[in-house]
KEPAVO-998372 format. One line per field, with one value per atom (N, C-alpha, C, CB): residue number from 1; x, y, z. Coordinates in Angstrom, 2 decimals, m for minus. Glycine has a CB too. Example, Ala and Ser with C-alpha at 12.3 -4.5 7.8 and 13.67 -1.06 7.14 Angstrom:
<nudrens>
nr <- c(1_1_1_1_2_2_2_2)
xx <- c(13.19_12.30_13.20_11.31_12.85_13.67_12.90_14.08)
yy <- c(m5.69_m4.50_m3.30_m4.47_m2.25_m1.06_0.03_m0.60)
zz <- c(7.80_7.80_7.80_9.05_7.08_7.14_7.87_5.72)
</nudrens>
This chain:
<nudrens>
nr <- c(1_1_1_1_2_2_2_2_3_3_3_3_4_4_4_4_5_5_5_5_6_6_6_6_7_7_7_7_8_8_8_8_9_9_9_9_10_10_10_10_11_11_11_11_12_12_12_12_13_13_13_13_14_14_14_14_15_15_15_15_16_16_16_16_17_17_17_17_18_18_18_18_19_19_19_19_20_20_20_20_21_21_21_21_22_22_22_22_23_23_23_23_24_24_24_24_25_25_25_25_26_26_26_26_27_27_27_27_28_28_28_28_29_29_29_29_30_30_30_30_31_31_31_31_32_32_32_32_33_33_33_33_34_34_34_34_35_35_35_35_36_36_36_36_37_37_37_37_38_38_38_38_39_39_39_39_40_40_40_40_41_41_41_41_42_42_42_42_43_43_43_43_44_44_44_44_45_45_45_45_46_46_46_46_47_47_47_47_48_48_48_48_49_49_49_49_50_50_50_50_51_51_51_51_52_52_52_52_53_53_53_53_54_54_54_54_55_55_55_55_56_56_56_56_57_57_57_57_58_58_58_58_59_59_59_59_60_60_60_60_61_61_61_61_62_62_62_62_63_63_63_63_64_64_64_64_65_65_65_65_66_66_66_66_67_67_67_67_68_68_68_68_69_69_69_69_70_70_70_70_71_71_71_71_72_72_72_72_73_73_73_73_74_74_74_74_75_75_75_75_76_76_76_76_77_77_77_77_78_78_78_78_79_79_79_79_80_80_80_80_81_81_81_81_82_82_82_82_83_83_83_83_84_84_84_84_85_85_85_85_86_86_86_86_87_87_87_87_88_88_88_88_89_89_89_89_90_90_90_90_91_91_91_91_92_92_92_92_93_93_93_93_94_94_94_94_95_95_95_95_96_96_96_96_97_97_97_97_98_98_98_98_99_99_99_99_100_100_100_100_101_101_101_101_102_102_102_102_103_103_103_103_104_104_104_104_105_105_105_105_106_106_106_106_107_107_107_107_108_108_108_108_109_109_109_109_110_110_110_110_111_111_111_111_112_112_112_112_113_113_113_113_114_114_114_114_115_115_115_115_116_116_116_116_117_117_117_117_118_118_118_118)
xx <- c(85.64_84.32_84.43_83.56_83.70_83.72_82.44_83.89_82.52_81.36_80.87_81.72_80.07_79.58_78.33_79.27_77.61_76.34_76.56_75.38_75.87_76.02_75.67_75.15_74.70_74.32_75.43_73.04_76.30_77.45_78.42_78.16_78.65_79.55_78.96_79.81_77.68_77.01_77.08_75.54_76.83_76.85_78.26_76.37_79.28_80.66_80.98_81.66_80.52_80.74_80.04_80.25_78.84_78.12_78.88_76.70_79.34_80.09_81.36_80.44_82.02_83.25_82.96_83.95_81.90_81.53_81.13_80.39_80.41_80.03_81.27_79.03_82.23_83.48_84.24_84.36_84.24_84.90_84.21_84.90_82.89_82.14_82.49_80.62_82.60_82.98_84.39_82.91_85.27_86.63_86.63_87.52_85.82_85.70_85.21_84.73_84.21_83.71_84.76_82.43_85.63_86.72_87.70_87.47_87.94_88.79_88.14_89.01_86.82_86.10_86.22_84.62_86.05_86.17_87.57_85.86_88.57_89.94_90.13_90.94_89.56_89.66_88.97_89.04_87.77_87.04_87.79_85.63_88.40_89.21_90.40_89.70_91.05_92.19_91.73_92.87_90.54_90.01_89.73_88.74_89.19_88.91_90.20_88.14_91.22_92.52_93.09_93.50_92.91_93.39_92.80_93.04_91.50_90.84_91.34_89.30_91.45_91.91_93.32_91.86_94.23_95.63_95.82_96.54_95.18_95.44_94.66_95.15_93.49_92.66_92.38_91.36_91.99_91.58_92.79_90.83_93.82_94.98_95.64_96.00_95.85_96.46_95.64_96.64_94.32_93.48_93.69_92.01_94.14_94.30_95.72_93.89_96.64_98.04_98.53_98.92_99.68_100.31_101.48_100.79_101.94_103.06_102.59_103.96_103.53_103.23_102.34_104.53_101.45_100.54_100.92_99.09_102.00_102.38_102.66_103.62_103.37_103.71_102.43_104.62_101.48_100.22_99.43_99.37_99.44_98.72_99.32_98.72_100.64_101.31_100.99_102.84_101.07_100.76_99.28_101.08_98.41_96.99_96.74_96.21_97.44_97.31_97.80_98.09_98.83_99.32_98.27_100.57_97.56_96.48_95.34_95.95_95.06_94.01_94.43_93.74_95.69_96.19_96.12_97.63_96.41_96.30_94.85_96.81_93.90_92.48_92.08_91.62_92.58_92.28_92.87_92.85_94.09_94.72_93.93_96.17_93.44_92.61_91.37_92.21_90.71_89.48_89.79_88.81_90.81_91.17_91.61_92.26_92.47_92.95_91.82_94.13_90.96_89.83_88.94_89.01_88.69_87.89_88.60_87.60_89.88_90.66_90.68_92.09_90.91_90.97_89.63_91.35_88.52_87.20_87.02_86.10_87.44_87.32_88.15_87.76_89.39_90.28_89.75_91.71_89.26_88.72_87.49_88.38_86.60_85.38_85.71_84.46_86.66_87.07_87.66_88.10_88.47_89.07_87.98_90.11_87.02_85.93_85.13_85.00_84.86_84.10_84.83_83.81_86.16_86.97_87.34_88.23_86.88_87.20_88.62_86.97_89.20_90.58_90.60_91.46_91.78_92.01_92.92_92.62_92.63_93.47_94.10_92.63_95.36_96.01_96.25_97.33_96.38_96.68_98.09_96.56_98.22_99.48_100.50_99.26_101.65_102.69_103.19_103.87_103.20_103.65_102.69_103.76_101.39_100.41_100.56_98.97_100.76_100.95_102.17_101.12_103.25_104.46_104.21_105.62_103.55_103.28_102.42_102.58_101.37_100.51_101.26_99.24_102.10_102.91_103.87_103.69_104.57_105.51_104.79_106.28_103.63_102.86_102.46_101.62_102.02_101.64_102.81_101.05_103.97_105.17_105.58_106.33_105.61_106.00_105.03_106.05_103.73_102.76_102.81_101.35_103.07_103.21_104.40_103.35_105.53_106.74_106.50_107.98_105.86_105.56_104.62_104.92_103.66_102.74_103.51_101.57_104.36_105.18_106.06_106.06_106.71_107.55_106.73_108.31_105.56_104.69_104.29_103.43_104.06_103.70_104.88_103.16_106.05_107.24_107.86_108.27_107.67_108.31_107.49_108.54)
yy <- c(116.82_116.27_114.75_116.90_114.05_112.59_112.10_111.97_110.92_110.29_109.17_109.74_109.54_108.56_107.84_109.24_108.48_107.92_106.90_109.03_105.76_104.73_105.25_103.53_106.16_106.66_107.49_107.51_108.11_108.83_107.88_109.62_106.73_105.72_105.16_104.60_104.85_104.32_105.34_103.95_106.60_107.64_107.79_108.98_107.72_107.81_106.63_107.87_105.46_104.28_104.44_103.01_104.95_105.19_106.16_105.72_107.26_108.25_107.63_109.48_106.82_106.18_105.22_105.44_104.46_103.53_104.28_102.60_105.36_106.16_106.78_107.27_107.21_107.74_106.65_108.33_105.45_104.32_104.02_103.07_104.13_103.90_104.97_103.90_106.22_107.28_107.05_108.66_106.55_106.25_105.12_105.87_104.11_103.01_103.54_101.92_104.41_104.99_105.87_105.81_106.49_107.28_106.38_108.07_105.18_104.22_103.89_102.91_103.71_103.44_104.62_103.15_105.84_107.01_107.09_108.31_106.83_106.84_105.77_106.62_104.59_103.51_103.91_102.21_104.46_104.87_105.97_105.35_106.89_107.93_107.30_108.97_106.33_105.67_104.92_104.69_104.30_103.62_104.62_102.85_105.78_106.81_107.30_107.99_107.53_107.94_106.83_108.29_105.60_104.46_104.45_103.15_104.65_104.68_105.88_104.74_107.03_108.22_108.07_109.42_107.62_107.48_106.30_107.32_105.19_103.97_103.82_102.81_104.50_104.34_105.64_103.69_106.68_107.93_108.68_108.82_108.89_109.64_109.00_109.77_107.67_107.08_107.33_105.59_107.43_107.72_109.13_107.51_110.02_111.43_111.78_112.29_110.84_111.13_110.25_110.91_110.63_109.81_109.07_110.69_108.06_107.29_106.10_108.17_105.56_104.35_104.64_103.69_103.73_103.90_102.98_103.63_102.21_101.22_101.89_100.44_103.00_103.68_104.10_104.93_104.68_105.11_103.91_105.88_102.82_101.63_101.05_100.58_101.04_100.53_101.43_100.45_102.75_103.68_103.53_105.14_103.41_103.21_101.94_103.17_100.87_99.62_99.80_98.49_100.60_100.88_101.56_101.75_102.53_103.19_102.22_104.40_101.32_100.32_99.42_99.46_99.02_98.20_98.97_97.76_100.26_101.08_101.11_102.50_101.25_101.23_99.92_101.49_98.82_97.51_97.42_96.37_97.93_97.91_98.76_98.42_99.92_100.77_100.02_102.08_99.35_98.61_97.49_98.03_96.73_95.60_96.06_94.78_97.06_97.53_98.22_98.49_98.95_99.60_98.58_100.40_97.46_96.41_95.84_95.29_95.55_95.00_95.96_94.66_97.24_98.26_98.35_99.64_98.30_98.33_97.15_98.33_95.99_94.77_94.88_93.53_95.31_95.44_96.49_95.80_97.60_98.66_98.19_99.89_97.48_96.99_95.99_96.34_95.11_94.16_94.89_93.15_95.91_96.67_97.40_97.67_98.00_98.68_97.72_99.35_96.54_95.55_95.13_94.33_95.17_94.78_95.97_94.07_97.16_98.35_98.84_98.08_98.53_98.93_99.91_97.69_100.37_101.25_100.55_102.61_100.68_100.06_101.17_99.09_101.50_102.58_102.18_102.96_103.18_102.97_102.39_104.31_101.33_100.61_101.46_99.26_101.71_102.51_101.87_102.73_100.54_99.85_100.13_98.34_100.14_100.44_101.89_100.19_102.79_104.20_104.36_105.06_103.68_103.74_103.14_103.02_102.00_101.35_102.24_99.99_102.83_103.71_104.98_104.09_105.49_106.67_106.35_107.18_105.22_104.83_104.58_103.58_103.93_103.69_105.01_102.84_105.96_107.27_108.01_108.12_107.94_108.60_107.95_108.54_106.62_105.91_106.24_104.38_106.20_106.50_107.97_106.15_108.85_110.27_110.50_111.11_109.89_110.02_109.38_109.37_108.21_107.53_108.38_106.15_109.04_109.91_111.09_110.41_111.68_112.80_112.39_113.33_111.25_110.76_110.47_109.51_109.90_109.62_110.90_108.86_111.95_113.24_113.88_114.19_113.78_114.44_113.70_114.59_112.40_111.60_111.59_110.17)
zz <- c(121.39_121.27_121.12_120.08_121.93_121.86_121.21_123.27_120.68_120.05_120.95_118.62_121.95_122.91_122.40_124.22_121.54_121.11_119.99_120.63_120.05_118.99_117.61_119.31_117.52_116.19_115.56_116.30_116.38_115.83_115.16_116.94_115.79_115.23_113.94_116.24_113.95_112.76_111.62_113.06_111.96_110.93_110.34_111.52_111.18_110.69_109.79_111.87_110.14_109.30_107.96_110.01_107.97_106.70_105.83_106.97_106.42_105.63_105.06_106.51_105.86_105.39_104.25_106.54_104.37_103.30_102.03_103.76_102.18_101.01_100.36_101.40_101.17_100.62_99.86_101.74_100.41_99.73_98.41_100.63_98.40_97.16_96.12_97.43_96.54_95.61_95.06_96.31_95.92_95.47_94.44_96.68_94.69_93.72_92.38_94.25_92.41_91.15_90.49_91.41_91.27_90.70_89.94_91.80_90.47_89.74_88.40_90.58_88.39_87.15_86.18_87.44_86.69_85.81_85.21_86.59_86.02_85.51_84.44_86.65_84.66_83.67_82.38_84.22_82.48_81.27_80.52_81.63_81.25_80.60_79.87_81.63_80.51_79.86_78.61_80.84_78.65_77.46_76.34_77.82_76.69_75.68_75.04_76.31_75.86_75.32_74.44_76.46_74.87_74.09_72.68_74.81_72.60_71.29_70.48_71.44_71.15_70.44_69.89_71.36_70.73_70.32_69.38_71.54_69.68_68.92_67.63_69.76_67.53_66.33_65.60_66.70_66.33_65.68_65.11_66.67_65.92_65.46_64.24_66.59_64.21_63.01_61.74_63.21_61.86_60.70_60.18_61.05_61.05_60.69_60.28_61.83_60.41_60.10_58.96_61.35_58.45_57.42_58.05_56.21_57.39_57.92_58.72_58.77_59.46_60.22_61.43_60.69_61.68_62.82_63.98_62.40_63.82_64.83_66.18_64.37_66.16_67.42_68.15_67.15_67.41_68.02_68.56_67.00_67.81_68.25_69.53_67.15_69.62_70.82_72.02_70.61_71.83_72.92_73.30_72.50_72.31_72.59_73.38_71.30_73.02_73.77_75.21_73.07_75.39_76.74_77.59_76.68_77.00_77.75_78.05_76.95_77.14_77.40_78.56_76.14_78.59_79.70_81.02_79.43_80.97_82.17_82.65_81.90_81.72_82.09_82.73_80.87_82.18_82.76_84.17_81.86_84.35_85.67_86.66_85.58_86.22_87.09_87.54_86.37_86.61_86.97_87.96_85.71_87.66_88.53_89.91_87.90_89.95_91.24_92.02_91.06_91.32_91.99_92.68_90.98_92.01_92.63_93.85_91.61_93.69_94.81_95.97_94.38_95.68_96.73_97.46_96.12_96.72_97.33_98.28_96.25_97.84_98.65_99.94_97.84_99.81_100.97_101.94_100.51_101.41_102.25_103.00_101.41_102.33_102.97_104.08_101.94_103.84_104.88_106.08_104.33_105.84_106.93_107.72_106.39_107.02_107.72_108.58_106.72_108.07_108.83_110.09_107.95_110.04_111.20_112.07_110.73_111.68_112.47_112.27_113.91_111.12_110.83_109.65_110.52_109.33_108.19_107.20_108.64_105.92_104.89_104.06_103.98_104.33_103.57_102.12_104.23_101.28_99.86_99.76_99.04_99.00_98.85_98.09_98.13_98.71_98.05_96.77_99.00_96.73_95.50_94.35_95.73_94.65_93.61_93.15_94.13_94.10_93.75_92.84_95.02_93.18_92.36_90.98_93.06_90.93_89.64_88.74_89.86_89.30_88.48_88.07_89.26_88.94_88.60_87.47_89.83_87.58_86.53_85.20_86.95_85.27_84.04_83.40_84.34_84.22_83.70_83.07_84.80_83.72_83.19_81.87_84.20_81.83_80.61_79.47_80.85_79.77_78.71_78.29_79.18_79.24_78.89_77.99_80.15_78.31_77.47_76.11_78.16_76.09_74.81_73.96_75.07_74.58_73.83_73.26_74.74_74.08_73.62_72.44_74.77_72.55_71.45_70.20_71.89_70.35_69.21_68.49_69.66_69.26_68.67_67.96_69.75_68.55_68.00_66.82_69.08_66.75_65.69_64.44_66.16)
</nudrens>
């Protein structure tokens, strides 16, 4: 099936832009979730436990930094995607960003595990 009609192309562009908008909002949701975890780990949990709260505060700060990174990268990704769409190109997800977010998640997951076990 070919898309010979101009309205098919316009409709596909609209769908792509709406998908990009949903992806941008997903970056925001991820950031807000990281902020919520940050407050929970860095402020709420230390209030409920005995002993030093420094480990929890450091891990909580790490989640806050991850949330900030999600917001910043989400904005950048939206900008790059919109420019590519305007030029009729595709902007793939950067493998370096994927690796950085994966490593941050692994480090924070291990730090959370250690904070719980110690």
